[in-house]
C-alpha positions as MATLAB code, in Angstrom:
seq = 'MTDLVVLKGRRVTLRPLAVADFGQWHEVRTRNVDWLTKWEPRRPPGAPDVVDSRAAFAARCRARDRERQLGAGYGFGIFHGTRFCGEININGVQRGPFQNAYVGYWIDEACAGEGLVPEAVVVVCRHAFEELGLHRLQIAIIPRNQPSRRVVEKLKIRDEGVAVRYLEINGTWEDHIRYAITLEEWHDRRPELLAEWID';
ca = [
      95.269   99.642  -41.333;
      93.049   97.209  -39.394;
      91.771  100.001  -37.111;
      90.546  102.090  -40.058;
      86.968  102.168  -41.260;
      86.444  100.345  -44.552;
      83.046  100.864  -46.197;
      81.582   98.434  -48.717;
      79.069   98.973  -51.472;
      77.865   96.595  -54.148;
      80.942   97.174  -56.329;
      83.029   99.790  -54.531;
      85.179   99.644  -51.440;
      85.919  102.923  -49.672;
      88.955  103.128  -47.410;
      91.422  105.766  -46.269;
      94.392  106.134  -48.577;
      97.811  105.000  -47.359;
     101.339  105.720  -48.570;
     101.317  102.333  -50.328;
      98.582  103.708  -52.649;
     100.861  106.426  -54.034;
     101.755  104.532  -57.225;
      98.142  104.034  -58.311;
      97.128  107.502  -57.092;
     100.012  109.167  -58.976;
      99.176  107.299  -62.198;
      95.476  108.215  -62.074;
      96.034  111.861  -61.120;
      98.750  112.332  -63.771;
      96.628  110.787  -66.522;
      93.573  112.858  -65.475;
      95.220  116.261  -65.063;
      93.032  117.957  -67.715;
      89.893  116.144  -66.564;
      90.268  117.146  -62.887;
      92.229  120.347  -62.300;
      89.630  122.649  -63.903;
      87.267  121.684  -61.049;
      89.719  121.972  -58.156;
      91.248  124.782  -56.068;
      94.614  125.965  -57.296;
      97.606  124.712  -55.296;
      98.893  127.566  -53.082;
     102.316  128.948  -54.059;
     105.064  126.967  -52.360;
     102.755  124.122  -51.330;
     104.147  120.651  -52.027;
     102.828  118.806  -55.068;
     101.111  115.686  -53.730;
     100.768  114.294  -57.259;
     104.508  114.123  -57.945;
     105.957  113.791  -54.437;
     105.581  110.575  -52.451;
     106.648  112.476  -49.301;
     103.949  115.122  -49.842;
     101.384  112.389  -50.481;
     102.453  110.693  -47.220;
     102.000  113.994  -45.364;
      98.529  114.313  -46.917;
      97.659  110.799  -45.698;
      98.828  111.696  -42.174;
      96.763  114.907  -42.245;
      93.673  112.882  -43.260;
      94.415  110.433  -40.428;
      94.488  113.330  -37.932;
      91.212  114.724  -39.306;
      89.616  111.310  -38.852;
      90.952  110.962  -35.296;
      89.585  114.412  -34.441;
      86.231  113.700  -36.088;
      86.736  116.689  -38.403;
      86.801  114.838  -41.726;
      86.796  111.412  -43.323;
      88.648  110.804  -46.576;
      88.268  107.641  -48.627;
      89.785  106.242  -51.775;
      87.234  104.676  -54.134;
      88.340  101.199  -55.172;
      86.662   98.899  -57.698;
      88.179   95.573  -56.781;
      91.853   96.453  -56.262;
      91.765   99.297  -58.806;
      91.960  102.822  -57.414;
      89.329  104.940  -59.186;
      89.004  108.206  -57.271;
      88.216  109.765  -53.914;
      85.209  110.739  -51.846;
      85.458  112.815  -48.701;
      83.303  113.965  -45.822;
      84.795  117.380  -45.063;
      84.249  120.223  -42.628;
      82.286  118.251  -40.051;
      80.444  120.665  -37.790;
      78.814  119.419  -34.615;
      76.662  121.310  -32.099;
      73.256  122.379  -33.438;
      74.363  122.063  -37.102;
      75.567  118.409  -37.339;
      76.577  119.111  -40.937;
      79.348  118.088  -43.319;
      80.298  118.571  -46.963;
      80.822  115.743  -49.444;
      83.281  116.050  -52.307;
      84.290  113.479  -54.899;
      86.282  112.894  -58.067;
      86.640  109.924  -60.394;
      89.128  108.693  -62.974;
      87.772  109.692  -66.400;
      88.268  106.057  -67.493;
      85.726  105.013  -64.815;
      83.243  107.860  -65.335;
      79.704  106.898  -66.269;
      79.892  103.465  -64.634;
      77.799  104.449  -61.600;
      80.679  104.063  -59.144;
      80.388  107.593  -57.719;
      76.614  107.490  -57.050;
      77.185  104.178  -55.282;
      80.034  105.711  -53.255;
      77.815  108.681  -52.310;
      75.118  106.326  -51.012;
      77.725  104.375  -49.010;
      79.023  107.655  -47.532;
      75.491  108.856  -46.715;
      74.761  105.633  -44.852;
      77.992  105.995  -42.866;
      77.473  109.705  -42.135;
      73.865  109.371  -41.000;
      73.941  105.961  -39.323;
      77.457  105.797  -37.852;
      78.682  109.387  -37.502;
      75.343  110.782  -36.329;
      75.246  113.705  -38.760;
      71.981  115.427  -39.646;
      72.836  117.036  -42.977;
      75.207  116.531  -45.908;
      75.868  119.135  -48.596;
      77.452  118.774  -52.028;
      78.470  121.931  -53.934;
      79.008  121.691  -57.699;
      79.968  124.243  -60.351;
      76.904  124.564  -62.633;
      78.799  123.625  -65.828;
      80.321  120.494  -64.228;
      77.852  118.126  -65.860;
      79.564  114.856  -64.834;
      79.375  115.788  -61.133;
      75.831  117.063  -61.451;
      74.746  113.773  -63.044;
      75.754  112.017  -59.816;
      73.380  114.017  -57.609;
      70.669  113.982  -60.270;
      70.809  110.173  -60.460;
      70.396  110.085  -56.683;
      67.685  112.778  -56.704;
      69.504  114.814  -54.055;
      67.708  118.097  -53.427;
      68.909  121.267  -55.230;
      69.015  124.212  -52.799;
      69.976  126.857  -55.347;
      73.095  128.707  -56.446;
      75.660  130.122  -54.031;
      77.333  133.025  -55.839;
      81.169  133.014  -56.016;
      81.139  130.236  -53.429;
      84.602  128.649  -53.787;
      87.926  129.452  -55.442;
      88.405  126.919  -58.207;
      91.527  126.915  -60.369;
      92.123  130.581  -59.559;
      88.545  131.856  -60.082;
      85.727  132.423  -57.568;
      83.041  130.122  -58.963;
      79.301  129.915  -58.382;
      78.165  126.526  -57.071;
      74.829  124.765  -56.978;
      74.287  123.530  -53.439;
      72.681  120.127  -53.065;
      71.703  118.668  -49.683;
      70.190  115.659  -47.999;
      69.066  115.518  -44.370;
      68.716  112.621  -41.957;
      64.943  112.712  -42.379;
      65.271  112.454  -46.159;
      67.764  109.625  -45.728;
      65.313  107.697  -43.539;
      62.506  108.230  -46.073;
      64.626  107.245  -49.070;
      66.993  104.692  -47.510;
      65.209  101.542  -48.782;
      65.055  102.887  -52.349;
      68.670  104.108  -52.388;
      70.080  100.923  -50.879;
      68.034   98.708  -53.190;
      69.184  100.621  -56.271;
      72.869  101.076  -55.398;
      74.004   98.789  -52.568;
      71.956   95.651  -51.860;
];
């Protein structure tokens, strides 16, 4: 794993998940089933269950490795010390004139409210804008998902309005509030964000 990018914040370490993480990942996902699945797309019929199958989890890790190698996506586990707490991903990287990607995240309910996710978002923004050369990051959140909305509100990430029936979530096409930050906004706000969450 020495060739993989590991990102550091003040308290969090972000790194790609490996098969060796399955035990912690399985425990957290199993314990948080009610907390998380209402905000996630439904698993397609016949698709392997990555929560209960180590082999399916390994295949998911390999798929994330390929995305990273292709520059199409960057998935990270969120670790507080050695404890696995959740995930944050840079998905759907689009180059050309757009230079855009989407950020998604989830956290163990036992770690919610500790400021780990806002810190992880700032770490990911720094990486996306300063290392990956992206111009824009978007975060889409179901309006009633207050815990996720608190993350972007703490960071004062700009609200761009509601996208109607934007994503299929747990079997229903859900509206999402779209939040975004651009490279210019990052440059303007970088000292404040780093001072509050990283330095």
